[in-house]
N, C-alpha and C positions, 0 to 999 in steps of 0.2 A: 458406458460413461466413465470417465476418469474419476479417481477419488478427489474429493474436495481439497483445494489448496495445492494442487499439483501444477508444476511449471510445464505445461504442455507447449507444443509448438505454437498453437494458436495464441496462448497467453504470451509467450516470448515475442511473437511477431507483433501483437498488439502493444505490448510494452515498448518495444523498439520504435514503433511508429509514433506512439503518443509521448514517450519520454526521451526518445533519441538515444537510448542506451539499452544494452542487454541487462536484464535484471537476474538476480540469483533467486534460488528457492527461499533463502532467508529473507530477502527483500520482500518477496511476495507474501510471506507469512507475517511480516511486520506491518504491512499496509492495513489490514483490518484493525490492528491495535491502534494505529495512528488515526484511522477513521473514527473509531470508538472514542478515543481521547478527545478529538475535535468536537464530536457530538455531545459529549458529556462534560467533564470537568476541565478540559483543555490543559491538562498537566500530565506529563510523562511520569509514571511511577518508576523511579530508578531500580526498585526491587523486581520489576517485571521485565527488565531487559538485560541482556548479557553484553559482554564486551564486543562481540561481533555486531550486534544490533546497534550499539553505541557508535561503532565505526560507520555503519550504514546511515544513521541519523546525521552524523558529521558530514558524510558525503552529500546527503540531501540538503543540509544547510549550505554547504559550499556551492551547490547548484542553484540556491535561492528558492528551493521548493518549500522549505520549512524554516522556522526561526524559533529560538527558545528551547524549552524542554520542561524540566521539573518545575520551574518557576512560572511557566505559562508557555504554551505552544501556539504558534501561528502557522498557517499553511497558505501557500499561494493558490490562487484560483486555478492556475494552469495545472498544478499538481493535483488539487482536489478533483478537477474535471478529468484528469488522466487516470487516477486510481480507480474510479468507479467502473468504467468498462473492463478494466483488468480484473477487478474483484468479481464482477458479474460473470466473466468467463471462467474464473478459477473456482468460485465458491457456490454459484447459484445455478440450479438446474432449470434455467428459464425456458429452454426449448421444450420441455415436457409439461409446461404449465398450460392449463386450458385457456382458450382465447377469451378475450373480454366481450 
């Protein structure tokens, strides 16, 4: 099994299919933070992101996937629905879980 958070071919293909674009390793690593922000306080902490991540967030804003940031983040349902299968593939060892 690949290490968690790796941009494998399967993750790349899934992101391309769901988002219509090739994602970078940094974008993949930013997705769990955005997911956590949305589940919790819905505010980006500027101290927790670097300039490259700010550029990614700007790109996501321009695509209509997110809006806002430190004052309050919103996320489109399309993006929310797309990041979960991507995160499942990249971070969760779901294939080795016992059947229900």
